[in-house]
A tleap script that builds the chain and sets N, CA, C and O, in Angstrom:
source leaprc.protein.ff14SB
mol = sequence {
  NMET THR ASP PRO SER GLU PRO VAL GLU GLU
  PRO ALA ASN LEU ARG PHE LEU ARG ARG LEU
  VAL THR VAL LEU THR ALA VAL MET ILE GLY
  GLY LEU LEU VAL ILE VAL ALA LEU LEU VAL
  ILE ARG PHE SER SER ASP ARG THR PRO ALA
  PRO ILE PRO LEU PRO ASP SER ILE THR LEU
  PRO ASP GLY ALA LYS ALA GLU ALA PHE THR
  MET THR ALA GLY TRP TYR ALA VAL ILE THR
  LYS ASP ASP ARG LEU LEU ILE PHE ASP ARG
  ALA THR GLY THR LEU GLN LYS SER ILE ASP
  MET THR GLN PRO CASP
}
set mol.1.N position { 95.665 132.474 53.988 }
set mol.1.CA position { 94.610 132.202 55.149 }
set mol.1.C position { 94.422 130.902 55.239 }
set mol.1.O position { 94.546 130.290 54.178 }
set mol.2.N position { 94.120 130.197 56.328 }
set mol.2.CA position { 93.936 128.657 56.360 }
set mol.2.C position { 92.533 128.534 56.380 }
set mol.2.O position { 91.822 129.419 56.858 }
set mol.3.N position { 92.048 127.398 55.848 }
set mol.3.CA position { 90.677 126.877 55.664 }
set mol.3.C position { 90.210 126.201 57.050 }
set mol.3.O position { 90.807 125.216 57.486 }
set mol.4.N position { 89.133 126.765 57.710 }
set mol.4.CA position { 88.836 126.359 58.969 }
set mol.4.C position { 88.276 124.903 58.930 }
set mol.4.O position { 88.179 124.269 59.981 }
set mol.5.N position { 87.956 124.435 57.894 }
set mol.5.CA position { 87.375 122.880 57.764 }
set mol.5.C position { 88.534 121.854 57.706 }
set mol.5.O position { 88.358 120.651 57.901 }
set mol.6.N position { 89.668 122.390 57.438 }
set mol.6.CA position { 90.868 121.308 57.313 }
set mol.6.C position { 91.272 121.218 58.754 }
set mol.6.O position { 91.363 122.179 59.518 }
set mol.7.N position { 91.528 119.831 59.072 }
set mol.7.CA position { 92.038 119.509 60.440 }
set mol.7.C position { 93.508 120.056 60.609 }
set mol.7.O position { 94.357 120.026 59.718 }
set mol.8.N position { 93.681 120.544 61.839 }
set mol.8.CA position { 95.008 121.179 62.195 }
set mol.8.C position { 95.883 120.096 63.018 }
set mol.8.O position { 95.431 119.475 63.980 }
set mol.9.N position { 96.967 119.976 62.600 }
set mol.9.CA position { 97.886 119.011 63.300 }
set mol.9.C position { 98.063 119.560 64.872 }
set mol.9.O position { 98.486 120.708 65.011 }
set mol.10.N position { 97.791 118.871 65.898 }
set mol.10.CA position { 97.931 119.457 67.143 }
set mol.10.C position { 99.495 119.053 67.805 }
set mol.10.O position { 100.007 117.937 67.719 }
set mol.11.N position { 100.019 120.087 68.386 }
set mol.11.CA position { 101.308 120.068 68.804 }
set mol.11.C position { 101.623 118.641 69.749 }
set mol.11.O position { 100.714 118.075 70.356 }
set mol.12.N position { 102.827 118.237 69.768 }
set mol.12.CA position { 103.048 116.949 70.428 }
set mol.12.C position { 103.021 117.193 71.863 }
set mol.12.O position { 102.937 116.183 72.562 }
set mol.13.N position { 103.080 118.443 72.512 }
set mol.13.CA position { 102.932 118.744 73.900 }
set mol.13.C position { 101.427 118.680 74.151 }
set mol.13.O position { 101.023 118.203 75.211 }
set mol.14.N position { 100.645 119.099 73.302 }
set mol.14.CA position { 99.140 118.948 73.656 }
set mol.14.C position { 98.665 117.494 73.476 }
set mol.14.O position { 97.731 117.047 74.141 }
set mol.15.N position { 99.303 116.800 72.601 }
set mol.15.CA position { 98.850 115.288 72.477 }
set mol.15.C position { 99.340 114.429 73.799 }
set mol.15.O position { 98.724 113.512 74.344 }
set mol.16.N position { 100.523 114.940 74.133 }
set mol.16.CA position { 100.980 114.138 75.343 }
set mol.16.C position { 100.157 114.479 76.685 }
set mol.16.O position { 99.910 113.564 77.470 }
set mol.17.N position { 99.779 115.653 76.920 }
set mol.17.CA position { 98.866 116.194 77.961 }
set mol.17.C position { 97.581 115.468 77.812 }
set mol.17.O position { 97.120 114.815 78.748 }
set mol.18.N position { 96.994 115.562 76.667 }
set mol.18.CA position { 95.653 114.811 76.541 }
set mol.18.C position { 95.809 113.562 76.823 }
set mol.18.O position { 94.977 113.150 77.632 }
set mol.19.N position { 96.612 112.752 76.436 }
set mol.19.CA position { 97.000 111.397 76.843 }
set mol.19.C position { 97.090 111.053 78.335 }
set mol.19.O position { 96.486 110.169 78.941 }
set mol.20.N position { 98.044 112.013 78.827 }
set mol.20.CA position { 98.289 111.900 80.244 }
set mol.20.C position { 97.133 112.235 81.213 }
set mol.20.O position { 97.065 111.684 82.311 }
set mol.21.N position { 96.185 113.183 80.778 }
set mol.21.CA position { 95.091 113.450 81.676 }
set mol.21.C position { 94.116 112.116 81.390 }
set mol.21.O position { 93.466 111.652 82.327 }
set mol.22.N position { 94.052 111.573 80.165 }
set mol.22.CA position { 93.054 110.342 80.043 }
set mol.22.C position { 93.616 109.206 80.867 }
set mol.22.O position { 92.848 108.575 81.593 }
set mol.23.N position { 94.836 108.913 80.811 }
set mol.23.CA position { 95.356 107.886 81.797 }
set mol.23.C position { 95.235 108.020 83.097 }
set mol.23.O position { 95.014 107.057 83.831 }
set mol.24.N position { 95.379 109.339 83.553 }
set mol.24.CA position { 95.295 109.750 85.035 }
set mol.24.C position { 93.892 109.634 85.413 }
set mol.24.O position { 93.665 109.267 86.566 }
set mol.25.N position { 92.869 109.896 84.603 }
set mol.25.CA position { 91.495 109.735 84.975 }
set mol.25.C position { 90.973 108.212 85.048 }
set mol.25.O position { 90.124 107.813 85.845 }
set mol.26.N position { 91.595 107.474 84.126 }
set mol.26.CA position { 91.468 106.035 84.217 }
set mol.26.C position { 92.091 105.449 85.514 }
set mol.26.O position { 91.484 104.557 86.106 }
set mol.27.N position { 93.125 105.856 85.918 }
set mol.27.CA position { 93.788 105.269 87.133 }
set mol.27.C position { 93.095 105.770 88.305 }
set mol.27.O position { 93.067 104.965 89.235 }
set mol.28.N position { 92.510 106.921 88.513 }
set mol.28.CA position { 91.685 107.358 89.463 }
set mol.28.C position { 90.456 106.739 89.607 }
set mol.28.O position { 89.989 106.538 90.728 }
set mol.29.N position { 89.740 106.336 88.340 }
set mol.29.CA position { 88.518 105.570 88.460 }
set mol.29.C position { 88.834 104.247 88.999 }
set mol.29.O position { 88.124 103.811 89.906 }
set mol.30.N position { 89.758 103.595 88.578 }
set mol.30.CA position { 90.067 102.180 88.843 }
set mol.30.C position { 90.585 102.193 90.281 }
set mol.30.O position { 90.281 101.215 90.963 }
set mol.31.N position { 91.303 103.131 90.831 }
set mol.31.CA position { 91.557 103.310 92.298 }
set mol.31.C position { 90.320 103.396 93.033 }
set mol.31.O position { 90.247 102.718 94.059 }
set mol.32.N position { 89.310 104.121 92.688 }
set mol.32.CA position { 88.059 104.418 93.532 }
set mol.32.C position { 87.241 103.170 93.446 }
set mol.32.O position { 86.561 102.910 94.439 }
set mol.33.N position { 87.192 102.370 92.446 }
set mol.33.CA position { 86.575 101.073 92.294 }
set mol.33.C position { 87.238 100.177 93.272 }
set mol.33.O position { 86.549 99.498 94.033 }
set mol.34.N position { 88.604 100.131 93.301 }
set mol.34.CA position { 89.221 99.203 94.084 }
set mol.34.C position { 88.853 99.442 95.653 }
set mol.34.O position { 88.558 98.504 96.394 }
set mol.35.N position { 88.904 100.829 96.087 }
set mol.35.CA position { 88.664 101.071 97.269 }
set mol.35.C position { 87.232 100.766 97.816 }
set mol.35.O position { 87.039 100.324 98.948 }
set mol.36.N position { 86.199 101.054 96.869 }
set mol.36.CA position { 84.869 100.670 97.022 }
set mol.36.C position { 84.672 99.101 97.319 }
set mol.36.O position { 83.979 98.609 98.209 }
set mol.37.N position { 85.425 98.458 96.387 }
set mol.37.CA position { 85.284 96.955 96.567 }
set mol.37.C position { 85.778 96.354 97.794 }
set mol.37.O position { 85.180 95.449 98.376 }
set mol.38.N position { 87.147 96.991 98.281 }
set mol.38.CA position { 87.713 96.503 99.494 }
set mol.38.C position { 86.746 96.911 100.574 }
set mol.38.O position { 86.507 96.055 101.425 }
set mol.39.N position { 86.221 97.945 100.665 }
set mol.39.CA position { 85.220 98.288 101.898 }
set mol.39.C position { 84.003 97.375 101.736 }
set mol.39.O position { 83.476 96.939 102.760 }
set mol.40.N position { 83.510 97.049 100.528 }
set mol.40.CA position { 82.435 96.083 100.482 }
set mol.40.C position { 82.736 94.808 101.095 }
set mol.40.O position { 81.948 94.268 101.871 }
set mol.41.N position { 83.953 94.265 100.742 }
set mol.41.CA position { 84.409 92.911 101.118 }
set mol.41.C position { 84.816 92.967 102.644 }
set mol.41.O position { 84.712 91.983 103.377 }
set mol.42.N position { 85.290 94.201 103.068 }
set mol.42.CA position { 85.651 94.123 104.716 }
set mol.42.C position { 84.126 94.036 105.477 }
set mol.42.O position { 83.896 93.325 106.454 }
set mol.43.N position { 83.261 94.816 104.883 }
set mol.43.CA position { 82.106 95.113 105.907 }
set mol.43.C position { 81.023 94.195 105.749 }
set mol.43.O position { 80.034 94.223 106.481 }
set mol.44.N position { 81.209 93.235 104.646 }
set mol.44.CA position { 80.225 92.297 104.394 }
set mol.44.C position { 80.696 90.873 105.046 }
set mol.44.O position { 79.894 89.968 105.274 }
set mol.45.N position { 82.035 90.790 105.305 }
set mol.45.CA position { 82.555 89.478 105.972 }
set mol.45.C position { 81.792 89.476 107.336 }
set mol.45.O position { 81.557 90.518 107.948 }
set mol.46.N position { 81.410 88.198 107.785 }
set mol.46.CA position { 80.726 87.809 109.158 }
set mol.46.C position { 81.854 87.526 109.996 }
set mol.46.O position { 81.967 86.384 110.443 }
set mol.47.N position { 82.748 88.452 110.287 }
set mol.47.CA position { 83.590 88.071 111.374 }
set mol.47.C position { 83.185 88.504 112.810 }
set mol.47.O position { 83.696 87.900 113.753 }
set mol.48.N position { 82.321 89.486 113.033 }
set mol.48.CA position { 81.946 89.747 114.331 }
set mol.48.C position { 80.873 88.701 114.840 }
set mol.48.O position { 79.937 88.297 114.151 }
set mol.49.N position { 81.131 88.330 116.114 }
set mol.49.CA position { 80.187 87.296 116.591 }
set mol.49.C position { 78.712 88.175 116.834 }
set mol.49.O position { 78.567 89.354 117.157 }
set mol.50.N position { 77.796 87.224 116.576 }
set mol.50.CA position { 76.337 87.813 117.082 }
set mol.50.C position { 76.353 88.219 118.617 }
set mol.50.O position { 76.930 87.584 119.500 }
set mol.51.N position { 75.581 89.450 118.791 }
set mol.51.CA position { 75.549 89.690 120.325 }
set mol.51.C position { 74.817 88.656 121.057 }
set mol.51.O position { 74.099 87.782 120.572 }
set mol.52.N position { 75.107 88.880 122.355 }
set mol.52.CA position { 74.319 87.781 123.244 }
set mol.52.C position { 72.943 88.530 123.250 }
set mol.52.O position { 72.807 89.750 123.341 }
set mol.53.N position { 71.874 87.530 123.130 }
set mol.53.CA position { 70.589 88.120 123.199 }
set mol.53.C position { 70.175 88.537 124.695 }
set mol.53.O position { 70.705 87.911 125.612 }
set mol.54.N position { 69.279 89.534 124.987 }
set mol.54.CA position { 68.946 89.978 126.283 }
set mol.54.C position { 67.729 88.921 126.793 }
set mol.54.O position { 66.931 88.369 126.036 }
set mol.55.N position { 67.780 88.785 128.152 }
set mol.55.CA position { 66.790 87.948 128.704 }
set mol.55.C position { 65.454 88.432 128.384 }
set mol.55.O position { 65.225 89.630 128.214 }
set mol.56.N position { 64.616 87.572 128.303 }
set mol.56.CA position { 63.134 88.045 128.097 }
set mol.56.C position { 62.577 88.914 129.227 }
set mol.56.O position { 62.029 89.994 129.009 }
set mol.57.N position { 62.764 88.331 130.576 }
set mol.57.CA position { 62.382 89.251 131.630 }
set mol.57.C position { 63.344 88.969 132.879 }
set mol.57.O position { 64.078 87.981 132.889 }
set mol.58.N position { 63.309 89.664 133.671 }
set mol.58.CA position { 64.197 89.579 134.967 }
set mol.58.C position { 63.136 89.905 136.054 }
set mol.58.O position { 62.423 90.908 136.079 }
set mol.59.N position { 63.155 88.846 136.979 }
set mol.59.CA position { 62.384 88.878 138.216 }
set mol.59.C position { 63.469 89.300 139.416 }
set mol.59.O position { 64.396 88.651 139.901 }
set mol.60.N position { 62.960 90.710 139.715 }
set mol.60.CA position { 63.769 91.206 140.953 }
set mol.60.C position { 63.084 90.827 142.124 }
set mol.60.O position { 61.919 90.433 142.082 }
set mol.61.N position { 63.817 90.932 143.305 }
set mol.61.CA position { 63.222 90.770 144.581 }
set mol.61.C position { 62.229 91.860 144.880 }
set mol.61.O position { 62.295 92.926 144.268 }
set mol.62.N position { 61.255 91.624 145.851 }
set mol.62.CA position { 60.318 92.536 146.186 }
set mol.62.C position { 60.829 93.908 146.572 }
set mol.62.O position { 61.731 93.981 147.407 }
set mol.63.N position { 60.376 94.881 146.088 }
set mol.63.CA position { 60.903 96.265 146.331 }
set mol.63.C position { 62.006 96.827 145.595 }
set mol.63.O position { 62.220 98.036 145.692 }
set mol.64.N position { 62.778 96.051 144.825 }
set mol.64.CA position { 63.833 96.379 144.056 }
set mol.64.C position { 63.418 97.066 142.827 }
set mol.64.O position { 62.534 96.572 142.127 }
set mol.65.N position { 64.003 98.186 142.509 }
set mol.65.CA position { 63.981 98.898 141.223 }
set mol.65.C position { 65.246 98.851 140.518 }
set mol.65.O position { 66.282 99.081 141.142 }
set mol.66.N position { 65.271 98.543 139.130 }
set mol.66.CA position { 66.496 98.598 138.443 }
set mol.66.C position { 66.923 99.949 138.201 }
set mol.66.O position { 66.132 100.876 138.029 }
set mol.67.N position { 68.326 100.074 138.186 }
set mol.67.CA position { 68.819 101.323 137.899 }
set mol.67.C position { 69.863 101.188 136.704 }
set mol.67.O position { 69.982 102.080 135.864 }
set mol.68.N position { 70.600 100.032 136.682 }
set mol.68.CA position { 71.435 99.672 135.685 }
set mol.68.C position { 71.715 98.190 135.531 }
set mol.68.O position { 71.613 97.399 136.468 }
set mol.69.N position { 72.095 97.836 134.228 }
set mol.69.CA position { 72.149 96.464 133.839 }
set mol.69.C position { 73.336 96.207 133.072 }
set mol.69.O position { 73.724 97.000 132.215 }
set mol.70.N position { 73.993 95.020 133.368 }
set mol.70.CA position { 75.142 94.651 132.444 }
set mol.70.C position { 75.103 93.170 132.420 }
set mol.70.O position { 74.429 92.503 133.205 }
set mol.71.N position { 75.911 92.650 131.414 }
set mol.71.CA position { 75.859 91.002 131.197 }
set mol.71.C position { 77.134 90.475 130.556 }
set mol.71.O position { 77.900 91.196 129.918 }
set mol.72.N position { 77.293 89.342 130.737 }
set mol.72.CA position { 78.263 88.616 130.068 }
set mol.72.C position { 77.691 87.231 129.476 }
set mol.72.O position { 76.464 87.130 129.450 }
set mol.73.N position { 78.399 86.243 129.036 }
set mol.73.CA position { 78.017 85.158 128.443 }
set mol.73.C position { 77.477 84.240 129.526 }
set mol.73.O position { 76.689 83.334 129.253 }
set mol.74.N position { 77.907 84.483 130.754 }
set mol.74.CA position { 77.516 83.378 131.940 }
set mol.74.C position { 76.519 83.984 133.034 }
set mol.74.O position { 75.916 83.279 133.843 }
set mol.75.N position { 76.419 85.374 132.959 }
set mol.75.CA position { 75.723 85.961 133.981 }
set mol.75.C position { 75.248 87.394 133.433 }
set mol.75.O position { 75.740 87.932 132.441 }
set mol.76.N position { 74.268 87.910 134.187 }
set mol.76.CA position { 74.100 89.334 134.138 }
set mol.76.C position { 73.609 89.842 135.459 }
set mol.76.O position { 73.012 89.168 136.299 }
set mol.77.N position { 73.970 91.278 135.557 }
set mol.77.CA position { 73.897 91.860 136.948 }
set mol.77.C position { 72.790 93.111 136.842 }
set mol.77.O position { 72.648 93.757 135.803 }
set mol.78.N position { 72.083 93.343 137.975 }
set mol.78.CA position { 71.326 94.403 137.990 }
set mol.78.C position { 71.625 95.420 139.063 }
set mol.78.O position { 71.426 94.953 140.185 }
set mol.79.N position { 71.984 96.497 139.057 }
set mol.79.CA position { 72.118 97.373 140.126 }
set mol.79.C position { 70.825 98.220 140.382 }
set mol.79.O position { 70.343 98.966 139.530 }
set mol.80.N position { 70.293 98.027 141.677 }
set mol.80.CA position { 69.050 98.651 142.159 }
set mol.80.C position { 69.155 100.103 142.631 }
set mol.80.O position { 70.216 100.648 142.933 }
set mol.81.N position { 68.058 100.621 142.659 }
set mol.81.CA position { 67.976 101.999 143.153 }
set mol.81.C position { 68.494 102.084 144.813 }
set mol.81.O position { 68.969 103.124 145.269 }
set mol.82.N position { 68.355 101.056 145.485 }
set mol.82.CA position { 68.845 100.905 146.901 }
set mol.82.C position { 70.086 100.489 146.940 }
set mol.82.O position { 70.491 100.045 148.015 }
set mol.83.N position { 70.952 100.528 145.838 }
set mol.83.CA position { 72.425 100.349 145.920 }
set mol.83.C position { 72.711 98.908 146.122 }
set mol.83.O position { 73.656 98.608 146.853 }
set mol.84.N position { 72.031 98.022 145.581 }
set mol.84.CA position { 72.422 96.559 145.652 }
set mol.84.C position { 72.791 95.992 144.316 }
set mol.84.O position { 72.184 96.311 143.293 }
set mol.85.N position { 73.889 95.066 144.335 }
set mol.85.CA position { 74.201 94.462 143.059 }
set mol.85.C position { 73.595 93.096 143.171 }
set mol.85.O position { 73.790 92.394 144.164 }
set mol.86.N position { 72.732 92.654 141.976 }
set mol.86.CA position { 72.043 91.377 142.036 }
set mol.86.C position { 72.719 90.672 140.862 }
set mol.86.O position { 72.796 91.179 139.743 }
set mol.87.N position { 73.161 89.581 141.155 }
set mol.87.CA position { 73.970 88.753 140.060 }
set mol.87.C position { 73.115 87.453 139.799 }
set mol.87.O position { 72.907 86.579 140.641 }
set mol.88.N position { 72.628 87.464 138.432 }
set mol.88.CA position { 71.880 86.225 138.161 }
set mol.88.C position { 72.484 85.330 136.949 }
set mol.88.O position { 73.080 85.794 135.977 }
set mol.89.N position { 72.247 84.114 137.164 }
set mol.89.CA position { 72.732 83.138 136.225 }
set mol.89.C position { 72.084 83.281 135.027 }
set mol.89.O position { 70.861 83.414 134.988 }
set mol.90.N position { 72.831 83.267 133.958 }
set mol.90.CA position { 72.260 83.591 132.513 }
set mol.90.C position { 71.443 82.276 132.108 }
set mol.90.O position { 70.348 82.418 131.564 }
set mol.91.N position { 71.922 81.074 132.348 }
set mol.91.CA position { 71.168 79.962 131.904 }
set mol.91.C position { 69.730 79.810 132.584 }
set mol.91.O position { 68.727 79.587 131.906 }
set mol.92.N position { 69.703 79.940 133.908 }
set mol.92.CA position { 68.575 79.774 134.618 }
set mol.92.C position { 67.684 80.945 134.985 }
set mol.92.O position { 66.479 80.846 135.217 }
set mol.93.N position { 68.330 81.964 135.012 }
set mol.93.CA position { 67.663 83.457 135.492 }
set mol.93.C position { 67.452 83.513 136.973 }
set mol.93.O position { 66.683 84.321 137.493 }
set mol.94.N position { 68.176 82.608 137.657 }
set mol.94.CA position { 68.030 82.685 139.098 }
set mol.94.C position { 69.092 83.547 139.796 }
set mol.94.O position { 70.231 83.635 139.337 }
set mol.95.N position { 68.692 84.194 140.936 }
set mol.95.CA position { 69.651 85.039 141.766 }
set mol.95.C position { 70.714 84.301 142.213 }
set mol.95.O position { 70.461 83.363 142.969 }
set mol.96.N position { 72.080 84.569 141.846 }
set mol.96.CA position { 73.166 83.928 142.533 }
set mol.96.C position { 73.655 84.448 143.610 }
set mol.96.O position { 74.016 83.777 144.577 }
set mol.97.N position { 73.720 85.885 143.526 }
set mol.97.CA position { 74.302 86.701 144.626 }
set mol.97.C position { 73.624 88.091 144.744 }
set mol.97.O position { 73.130 88.671 143.777 }
set mol.98.N position { 73.642 88.533 145.898 }
set mol.98.CA position { 73.134 89.836 146.267 }
set mol.98.C position { 74.236 90.681 147.104 }
set mol.98.O position { 74.526 90.374 148.260 }
set mol.99.N position { 74.734 91.608 146.522 }
set mol.99.CA position { 75.804 92.391 147.210 }
set mol.99.C position { 75.290 93.821 147.597 }
set mol.99.O position { 74.805 94.545 146.727 }
set mol.100.N position { 75.395 94.228 148.900 }
set mol.100.CA position { 74.988 95.570 149.302 }
set mol.100.C position { 76.143 96.417 149.056 }
set mol.100.O position { 77.197 96.187 149.649 }
set mol.101.N position { 76.032 97.427 148.190 }
set mol.101.CA position { 77.163 98.296 147.874 }
set mol.101.C position { 77.421 99.331 148.809 }
set mol.101.O position { 78.536 99.850 148.862 }
set mol.102.N position { 76.230 99.777 149.760 }
set mol.102.CA position { 76.460 100.664 150.806 }
set mol.102.C position { 77.453 100.367 151.974 }
set mol.102.O position { 77.999 101.263 152.619 }
set mol.103.N position { 77.626 99.126 152.175 }
set mol.103.CA position { 78.355 98.414 153.212 }
set mol.103.C position { 79.930 98.671 152.946 }
set mol.103.O position { 80.382 98.441 151.824 }
set mol.104.N position { 80.675 99.098 153.874 }
set mol.104.CA position { 82.166 99.136 153.497 }
set mol.104.C position { 82.815 97.850 153.762 }
set mol.104.O position { 82.345 97.070 154.591 }
set mol.105.N position { 83.981 97.571 153.023 }
set mol.105.CA position { 84.624 96.369 153.075 }
set mol.105.C position { 85.110 96.110 154.478 }
set mol.105.O position { 85.719 95.072 154.739 }
savepdb mol mol.pdb
quit
């Protein structure tokens, strides 16, 4: 009978599998760290331009009520409930053009 306190020589197959699992675990941990690092680098870079700030206030003509709003770097437009398109200059905030959307071309 063998003494349980004596170390038993493990088979070569088992030793190979144990080392293989250890190496694969290390590779998976390293790969996960690389993916996390790439995500952090990608999302922390300041490549996207800052959004254009909204105007503080818009003065609409008398009786006009805003329904929709859109803007670009040079102008912004307001569509009113009475189907008018009001185009304002971005720098000065003055009304540049008023287009009646109910009139056919």
